[in-house]
N, C-alpha and C positions, 0 to 999 in steps of 0.2 A: 540369590535364591533364599526363600523364606526358611527360617529355622524349623526343623521337624519338631512337631509338638504332639502330645498325647491326645488321642481321640477318646471320647467317653460316651458310652451308652448307659441309659438309666433303665434298668430292668425292674419295673415297679408294679407288681400285682397289688390291687387295692386292699387285699386282705393280708399283706406282708409276705416277705420272702421266706423268712425262718418258719419252720413248721409250726412253732408255737407263737409266732409273732403276733397273730391276731388276739392273743390273750394278754399282751402287754397293756399296762394301764392306759397308755396314751393312744393305742390303736383304736380304730373305728370300724370294725368289721361290719357293723350294721349299716354302714354307708357304702358298701362295696358296689352297689348299683345306683349310687347317688351321683349324678353328673356333676354337681357342684364340688363334691369331694375329688373327683377325677380332675376337674379343672384346677383345683388347689394344688394337687400333686404335680401336674404338668407345668404349671406356672412356676412352681418352686424349682423344677428341673431346668426350665428355661432361664430362670434367674442364675442358676449355677452354670449356665452356658454349655450344657450337655449337647452333644451332637444329635442325639435321638432318644426318644422314649420307646422302649422295646417291650412288647407284650406277647407273652407266650399264649398258646391256645390249644385246646383239644376239642374233639368232637364227640366225647362221651364223658359221663360222670365216672371219675376214677377212684374206685374202691380198691385198696390194696389187699384187704382181707374181709371175710364175711363178718367178723366181729366188729370191725371198724364201721362197716355199713349199718349193722344192726343197732349200734350204739350212737350213730350220728357223730362220730369223732372227726374233727379236723375239717379243713377246707379242701374240697374235692374239685377245684377248677370250675366252680360255678361263677359265671361272670359275663361281662359284655363280650359281644362279638367284636374283634379288634378293629376292622375297617370301619364299621359303623361308629364306634367310639371315636376313632381318630378323625373321622370327617367332622365330628362335632368339636373336638379339641383343636383342630386346625384353625377354627374361626376365632379362637381366643388366644392364639399365639402367633408369633411372626417368624421365628427362626428355627425352633427345634424340629427335628425330623421325626417321622413316625414309622417304626418297624412293626408291621403286622404279620403274624404267623398264619400261614394257610397251607393246606395239605395237597400235594400232588397226587395222592392216592385216592382221596375222596372228594376232590373238587373237580369242576369242569374247566378246561383251559379257557374257553371263550368267556365264560362268566367271570372267572378269576381275573383274566386280562382286562375285562371291562371295568370291574370294580376297582382294581388298582390304578388303572388309567384315570378313572373318575376321581379317586383320592388324590392323585398327583395334581390334577387340575384344581380341585377344591383347595388343596393346601398350597398351591402355587409352587409345586416342585419339591415337596418334602416327604414323599412317600417311599417306603421300602418294603420289600416282600421277604419275610423269613421263610425260606423253602424248607418244608419238612415232609417226610414220607409217611409219618404216623407210625409210631412203634406199638401203640396199644391195640391188641387184638380185639378188645371189646368193641372197638369202633365199628367193625364190620357189621355187627348186629343192628346198628342204627342206620345202615345204608342198604338194607335188603340183600345182604351177603351172608352166606353161611361160614365163609372162611376168610381170614385176613391174608392178603397176598404175602408171599415170602419176600425177604429183604432184597434178593437179586431182582425180582420183578418190580418191586417198589422203586428201586434206583434206576432201572431201565426206563420205567414210566416217567420218573422225575426228569431224566435227561431229555426225553422227547417233549415233555410238558414245557420245560423252559425254552427249548428251541422254538416250539410253536408259539409260546407267549411272545417271544421276540418278534416273530413274524407278524403277529396280530398287532403289536404296538407300532410296527412299521407300516401298517396298512395305509397310512396317509403320510406324505412327505410334510416337512415342517411348514412349507409355504404353499400348501395345497389350497387353502381357503382364501378367496379374494373378497367376498362380500360386496361385489361391485353393483351398486344400485342402478347405475346408469345403463350398463350392458345387460344386467340381469344374471350375470354369471356368479353363482355362489361359490363354486370351487372349480379347480382345473382337473378335469377327469383324467388327464394323462399322469397325474401325480397320486392317483389312488391305486392301490395294489391288492389283489386277492391272494391270500396265503396259499391256497390250493395245496394244502398239506395232506399227504397220504403216508402215514407211518405205520408202525407195528401196533400202536395203541390208539392213535387218534387220526380221524379223517375230518378235516375242516376246510371248507371251500371259501367262505365269504370273509370280507374285510370286517374288522372291528368297527362297531358303530359309535366309537368315541375317537376323536382326533388324537394325534400323537401326543403322548404325555410331555409336559414341560421339560422333564429331565431326559427325554428320549425313551429310556426305560426307567421305571422305579429301581432304586438300588437293590441288587440281589444279595440277600443275606442267607447264610447257611450255617448249620450247627453240627454237622456230622463228624465223628472222629474215627469211624470205621474206615477200612480201605476204600469201600465204595463211596463213603461220604467225603473222604479226602479227594478222591478223583473228581467227584462232581464239583467240589469247591474249586479245584484247580482249573476246571473248564469254564465255570460260570460265575462263581461267587465273587462279590466285591467287598464283602465283610464276612468274616467267619467268627462265630461265637464258640469258644472252645473251653475245655476244662483241664487245667493242669495244676499240680500241687507243688512243683518245685521248678527252679530255674532250668536245670538240665533237661527235664522233660519238655518244658515249654520251648526251649531252644531247638530241640530235636523236631518237635511238631512244626515250629516256625520254618525251619529249613526245608522240611519235607514238602509242606504245602506250597511254599514259595517256588520251589523247584518244579512242582507240577504246573503252576501258573505259566512258567517259562515254556514248558513242554507244549502248551497250547497256543504259543505265539503271543502271549500276553506279557506285559511288563510286571515286575515284582510289586511295584507300587499300585497296580490295579486291584490288589487285594489287601485289605486291612485286617490284620489278625488281632482279635480283641478277646482275651481270656476273661472268664467271669471271676469276679472278686467280691466277697462279702466283708464289710469293714465295720469293726466296732471301735470307735474312736472317741477319745475324751481328752481333756487337758492334762490328765495324768494317766500313766500306765495302769495304776491300781484301779482308777475309776472305769477305764475301758474294760479291764478284766471283770469287774463287778457287773457291768452291763451284759457281758457274754455269759457269765455264770448264772445271773438271774434269769435270763431268757431260757437257757437250757433247763433250769429248774421247773419251767412251765410245761415241758414236754410230757404228754401222757405216754406211759410205756408202750401201750398198744399202738399208738400213732408212730412212735419211734421204730418199733418193729416193722410196721407196715411200710414205713419209708425205706428201711433197709431192704425189705422184700421187693419193693417196686424197683429200686435202683439196682438190686442184685439179680434181676431177672426172675423173680418169683421164688428164690431160695428161701425155704422156711427155717427161720431161726428161733421160733417160739419155743421149741422143745429144749433149748439150751438155757443154762443159768445166765441171766443178764449180766451178772457181775463177775463171772468166771472169765479166764482168758479166752480170747476169741477162738472158736473151734476151728479145726484144721479141715475146712470144707474143700480146700484146694486139692486135697488128697483123693477126692472122689473122681468119678469118671465124667463129671460135667465139663463141657467145652465152654469155658468162660468167655464172655464178651469183654471188650475193652473197659466198659464201665464196671462190670462185675470184678474184673481183676484189679481195677483201681481201688475198689472198696477193700478188697483183701490186702492190698499193698499198704493202704493207710493203716489198717488194723495192725499189721505186722510191724511197720516202722515205729509206731508209737506204743506198741504193747497194749493195745486197747482191749477192753472187754466189749461185749455187744452194746451195753448201755453207753459206754464212752464213745464208741464209734458212731452211734446214731446221734449223740449230742454233737459230735465233731462235724458231721455232715448236715445237720439240721438247718444250719444257717444258709447253705448255698447248694445243697444237693450234690456235694462232691467237688464244688468249685473251691478255689483258693480262699481261705479265711485269714484276715489280718486283724490283730488286736493291738492297740497302742495309742500313742500320742500322734498328732498330725505329722510331726517330724519323723517318727519311727515308721509310720505307714507309708509316707511318701518316699522315704529311703528305699523301701522294698519295691514300690511301683517304679521308681526311677531306675533301679538296677535291672529290672526286666525290660523296660523300655529302651535302655541304652545298650543292651547286650543281646539284641536280636532274639528276644523272646516274646515281644508284643509291640504292636503299633498303637495300642490303646487298651482300654478295659471296658467290659460291660459290668457296671456296678450293680450289685444286688443288695440294696439296703435291707438289713435283717428285719426292720420294722418300718411301718409307715403310719404317720408321717415322720416319726422321730429319727429313724436311721437316715432317711433322705435329707432331713434338715441338718443333721450332724455332718454329712458329707459336704453339703453346700457351704455350710458356715465354717467348717474347720479344715477340710482337705483341699477344697478348691483354692482358698487363699494361699495355702502353702505351695501348691503346684504353680500358681501364678508367680509367687515370690521367687521361685527358682527358674522361671521362664519356660516351664514345661507345658503350660496350658494357656489358651487364649484369654485375653481380657475383653474381647468383643468378637462377635461372629464375623467370619470373613466374607460370607456371601449370603445370598437369599435362598439358595436351594440346598438340599441335603448333600448332593454331589459336591457342590462348591465347598461346603464346610468340611467334608471328609477329604477333600483333595482328590476326587475321582473325576475322570474325564467324562464328558457327555458322549454317548455312543452315536455314531453316524447311522443313518437309515440304511439298512442292508440293500435295499433296492436302488437307492441312489449310488451306493458304492459299486454295485454290479454294472450300472449304466456307465459310470466313469471308467471302470476297468474295460468294458467292451469298446468304448470310444477310444481309449488309449491303445488298444490292440489293433 
């Protein structure tokens, strides 16, 4: 049996991950819609043997406060549509996978299944779908809706959406198409299947007009940490992008979600748990700390407050002294979400002021942040990996291209030296590189089961 190794995703917005990363002297925010710059980044990630390039996405311009919008402060998620970008990037790469974010609340199952099947064919089996239900209520206004659906409805819709997408991707069996010029038979009609789906939210009759993806299904990725999010991950997800700050919390999350996978008749290895991590690395610890401090010094206070407000569910912190002890907002009647509570816990643990808290989370929006030499950083990654806290990590370079280059040039060699990471890609598809099995066509399985009975 091959030795278990760390899996890596590269979470690389072209304007940088850190809230002030675009202000770094080496960053190139003016190139965020320049395809040549995107090619440069993805080829660097492939040189570093990353499993996948992960791109977040939203369906609205995200202003956290009126002041921020009026003054034009910060990057507000303006950029490429991910599937379109990845179709282009797949033609200049050979191995790295592509995780594109798409919403089950605001997209249509047939269209989404069609574009992800197309991406999987174009990339020769390297596509993945990051399933989101869309948290931003502002999005409703862009889709002819007066009100954003409540979380329960959004997750119910997501469950049915994924089920229907599986049916659509299975519309054609793998060996349906014959292309027989002598007989004139293009395909075997017996191996084409109509979904005939009639559920609570969706009614779809016809087969997908794209043949079955090379991977069977694009890899299903999910990022929810709520109860509903964990349950959806246990049922469907093959990779989960999560946020934890310490080993104990990461281990608890790992055990919980892996147990949910088993509940649905799946194997624990069918799901790879990959916490997010932002890394400031240099040859000396002092130099790494200087990189961190310099980037934090570039944060505009109003952007820092807006970031906290967005992550803390709209809680207004502007009325408090930025440098006083963090206020006791947990004493209010607010019913805090898991992400809001995480913000409060971080502030309490480190005795942070508001300014110190937004500086702490600015690099990775509440994900784990590591500062140090390659050896110090990899020590901590290895501890999580070897103690049932992670199967790998989604790396959030604080700046691009500098932070990504640092990881590839300094961290990857140390991981390889310890035998924790590949020295060459194992396969040609994302599933093969992640160690995930290719799903069987559900209609073929039903026929086999009926014949056996």
